C-alpha positions as CSV (number, residue, x, y, z in Angstrom):
1,E,-8.6,-22.3,29.8
2,H,-11.0,-19.7,31.3
3,L,-11.1,-20.5,34.8
4,L,-7.1,-20.8,34.8
5,L,-7.0,-17.0,33.1
6,M,-9.3,-16.0,35.2
7,K,-8.1,-17.4,38.5
8,S,-4.3,-16.1,37.3
9,A,-6.4,-12.4,36.9
10,F,-7.7,-12.3,40.5
11,I,-4.8,-13.8,42.2
12,D,-2.4,-10.7,40.7
13,V,-5.2,-8.2,41.6
14,Q,-5.5,-9.8,44.9
15,G,-1.5,-9.6,45.3
16,K,-1.5,-6.1,44.1
17,L,-4.0,-5.2,46.3
18,A,-2.4,-6.4,49.7
19,D,1.0,-4.8,49.0
20,A,-0.4,-1.2,48.0
21,E,-2.3,-1.7,51.7
22,Q,0.5,-2.4,53.5
23,R,2.2,0.3,51.6
24,L,-0.3,2.4,53.0
25,S,0.0,1.2,56.3
26,I,3.6,2.8,56.4
27,V,2.4,5.8,55.3
28,E,0.1,5.9,58.0
29,K,2.5,5.4,60.8
30,K,4.9,8.2,59.0
31,L,1.6,10.1,59.3
32,A,2.1,9.9,63.0
33,T,5.3,11.3,63.4
34,N,6.2,14.7,64.0
35,N,8.7,15.3,60.9
36,S,7.5,18.1,59.5
37,E,10.3,17.9,56.4
38,V,8.7,14.8,55.6
39,L,5.3,15.2,56.0
40,A,3.9,16.5,52.5
41,Q,5.7,13.9,51.3
42,V,4.1,11.9,53.1
43,V,0.4,13.3,52.4
44,E,0.7,13.0,48.8
45,S,2.1,9.5,48.9
46,H,-0.7,8.4,50.8
47,C,-3.2,10.1,48.3
48,A,-1.2,8.6,45.7
49,M,-1.7,5.0,47.3
50,Q,-5.1,5.8,48.5
51,K,-6.0,6.0,44.9
52,Q,-4.4,2.9,43.9
53,V,-5.8,1.0,46.3
54,T,-9.3,2.1,45.2
55,N,-8.7,1.6,41.8
56,L,-7.4,-2.1,42.9
57,E,-10.5,-2.4,44.7
58,S,-12.7,-1.1,41.6
59,A,-10.9,-4.2,39.0
60,L,-11.0,-6.9,41.4
61,E,-15.0,-6.2,41.8
62,E,-15.4,-6.2,37.9
63,K,-13.4,-9.4,37.6
64,I,-15.8,-10.6,40.4
65,K,-18.3,-10.1,38.6
66,L,-17.0,-11.4,35.0
67,M,-16.1,-14.9,37.0
68,D,-19.7,-15.2,38.2
69,T,-21.2,-14.1,34.8
70,I,-18.6,-16.9,33.0
71,F,-18.5,-19.6,36.1
72,G,-21.6,-18.7,37.4
73,E,-24.8,-18.7,35.0
74,W,-23.1,-20.8,32.1
75,P,-22.4,-24.1,34.7
76,I,-26.2,-23.3,36.0
77,K,-27.6,-23.4,32.6
78,M,-25.7,-26.3,31.5
79,H,-26.6,-28.3,34.6
80,T,-30.3,-27.5,33.5
81,Q,-29.9,-28.9,30.0
82,A,-28.1,-31.8,31.6
83,A,-30.8,-32.2,34.1
84,Q,-33.7,-32.3,31.2
85,L,-31.3,-35.0,29.1
86,S,-31.6,-37.1,31.6
87,S,-35.3,-36.3,33.2
88,G,-37.4,-39.5,33.0
89,E,-40.7,-37.2,32.6
90,H,-39.3,-35.7,29.4
91,L,-41.7,-32.3,29.7
92,L,-41.4,-29.6,27.7
93,P,-39.0,-27.6,26.8
94,V,-36.4,-30.6,26.3
95,I,-33.2,-31.0,24.9
96,V,-32.3,-34.2,23.2
97,K,-28.8,-34.8,21.5
98,L,-28.1,-36.9,18.1
99,P,-25.2,-38.3,17.9
100,S,-23.0,-39.5,14.9
101,F,-24.0,-36.5,13.0
102,I,-21.5,-36.7,10.0
103,I,-22.6,-40.1,9.2
104,N,-26.4,-39.5,9.6
105,K,-26.0,-36.5,7.2
106,K,-24.1,-38.2,5.0
107,N,-26.1,-41.3,4.5
108,C,-29.6,-38.6,5.2
109,V,-30.6,-41.0,8.0
110,D,-34.0,-40.2,9.5
111,W,-33.3,-39.8,13.1
112,Y,-36.0,-40.0,16.3
113,S,-36.2,-38.3,19.5
114,T,-36.9,-39.9,22.5
115,P,-40.7,-39.1,23.2
116,F,-41.8,-36.5,25.2
117,Y,-44.9,-35.0,26.4
118,T,-46.0,-31.4,25.7
119,H,-47.1,-31.3,29.4
120,H,-47.8,-33.1,32.3
121,N,-50.3,-36.1,31.2
122,G,-50.0,-34.1,28.2
123,Y,-50.0,-35.3,24.3
124,K,-47.5,-37.4,23.7
125,I,-44.5,-36.4,20.7
126,H,-41.2,-37.1,19.0
127,L,-39.0,-35.2,16.9
128,N,-37.5,-36.2,13.2
129,V,-34.2,-34.8,12.0
130,C,-32.8,-35.6,8.9
131,A,-29.7,-33.9,9.0
132,G,-28.8,-34.5,5.3
133,G,-32.0,-32.9,4.0
134,W,-35.2,-34.4,2.5
135,D,-37.3,-34.0,-0.4
136,K,-35.8,-30.9,-2.7
137,S,-33.6,-29.6,0.5
138,K,-31.8,-33.1,-0.1
139,G,-27.6,-32.5,-0.5
140,T,-28.5,-28.9,0.9
141,Y,-30.5,-28.4,4.1
142,M,-31.2,-30.1,7.1
143,S,-34.8,-31.0,7.3
144,V,-36.6,-31.0,10.7
145,Y,-40.2,-32.1,11.7
146,L,-42.4,-32.9,14.6
147,Y,-44.9,-36.2,15.2
148,R,-47.3,-36.9,17.3
149,M,-47.8,-40.1,18.9
150,D,-50.6,-42.2,20.1
151,G,-50.1,-41.3,24.0
152,E,-50.9,-42.4,27.4
153,Y,-53.5,-39.7,28.1
154,D,-55.3,-39.3,24.5
155,S,-58.7,-40.4,26.2
156,I,-58.4,-37.2,28.9
157,L,-57.3,-35.0,26.1
158,K,-58.9,-32.8,23.2
159,S,-58.8,-34.6,20.1
160,Q,-56.8,-31.8,18.4
161,L,-53.4,-31.0,19.4
162,R,-53.2,-27.1,18.8
163,G,-50.1,-24.6,19.5
164,K,-46.9,-22.8,18.9
165,F,-44.1,-24.9,18.7
166,Q,-40.4,-23.9,18.1
167,V,-37.1,-26.2,17.3
168,T,-34.0,-25.0,18.2
169,I,-30.2,-26.0,17.4
170,L,-28.2,-24.9,20.2
171,N,-24.7,-23.5,19.8
172,Q,-22.6,-25.6,21.9
173,I,-19.6,-23.7,23.0
174,C,-22.0,-19.9,23.3
175,D,-25.1,-19.4,25.3
176,S,-26.3,-17.4,22.4
177,G,-26.6,-17.2,18.5
178,H,-28.8,-20.5,18.3
179,H,-30.8,-21.2,15.4
180,S,-34.3,-21.9,15.2
181,A,-38.0,-21.9,13.5
182,S,-41.3,-22.1,15.3
183,Y,-44.7,-22.2,13.5
184,R,-48.5,-22.3,14.6
185,V,-50.1,-25.8,14.1
186,R,-53.1,-28.0,14.4
187,A,-52.7,-32.0,15.1
188,N,-55.3,-34.5,15.0
189,K,-55.3,-38.3,16.9
190,G,-53.8,-40.7,14.4
191,D,-52.5,-38.1,12.0
192,S,-49.2,-40.4,10.2
193,E,-47.9,-36.7,8.8
194,P,-45.6,-33.9,10.4
195,F,-47.9,-31.6,12.5
196,W,-44.5,-29.0,12.5
197,Y,-41.9,-29.4,9.9
198,C,-39.1,-27.5,8.4
199,K,-37.7,-28.9,5.2
200,E,-35.1,-26.2,5.1
201,F,-34.6,-26.2,9.0
202,M,-30.8,-25.0,8.3
203,S,-28.3,-25.0,5.5
204,H,-25.6,-27.0,5.7
205,G,-23.3,-24.5,4.9
206,A,-24.1,-22.4,8.2
207,L,-24.7,-26.0,9.8
208,E,-20.8,-27.2,9.5
209,E,-19.7,-23.3,9.8
210,V,-17.3,-22.9,12.9
211,S,-15.8,-19.9,14.7
212,T,-14.8,-18.7,17.8
213,T,-18.6,-18.2,19.3
214,C,-20.5,-20.4,17.3
215,Q,-20.6,-24.1,16.5
216,F,-23.6,-26.2,16.2
217,V,-22.4,-29.6,15.8
218,K,-19.4,-30.5,18.6
219,D,-17.9,-33.9,18.8
220,D,-20.3,-35.4,16.1
221,C,-22.7,-34.7,18.0
222,A,-25.6,-31.7,17.7
223,F,-28.2,-30.8,20.3
224,F,-31.7,-29.5,19.5
225,K,-34.2,-28.0,21.9
226,V,-38.0,-28.4,21.3
227,D,-40.7,-25.7,23.4
228,E,-43.8,-24.6,22.7
229,L,-44.3,-20.8,22.8
230,R,-46.9,-19.8,24.9
231,S,-47.9,-16.1,22.9
């Protein structure tokens, strides 16, 4: 829909610009005549149409910039996210899709993502989301956890995983307004408890809120981004 509106506006400005340039050409031909009676009027018209052409060119430039912003940066970002979803490497940062969100939330189902790695030949971890909430947050908040798993490269890594990790639920209709939580953690090999968790990650009220610029759950799916912050 946005593309059709922008395309229509783009064509409209192009048409006006072409019309103004054609009229300007006619004026310039009249300027070449020696008819002194119309010369003043022609000069005035020439200046007015030159100003119109300049304004139309500026408007066209602004619309092109807007089109580049809407249909240039956003698809690239979405393509990057899609590539991460389908990547066989699954290295941080990763974006994972939680399907069947409504039934998971209703039944307080524990959902686990496909495992991923902190870096190449790094620690193996996975995301756990309880959309309906856990413990005291059950029924009011969504709970999110990160677990360390036994990995293929543990023998060449330090026994303790340290770092600052961030989990984000993505706003699916705008590239802003995402919701995140981040904590600095330590995780030892063999730990059965989550090394990162937020039992009150997001309230159900905020989670279900829908506006023209924000929607976290769409088509019964939610997307989560997991990253390690280097600061």
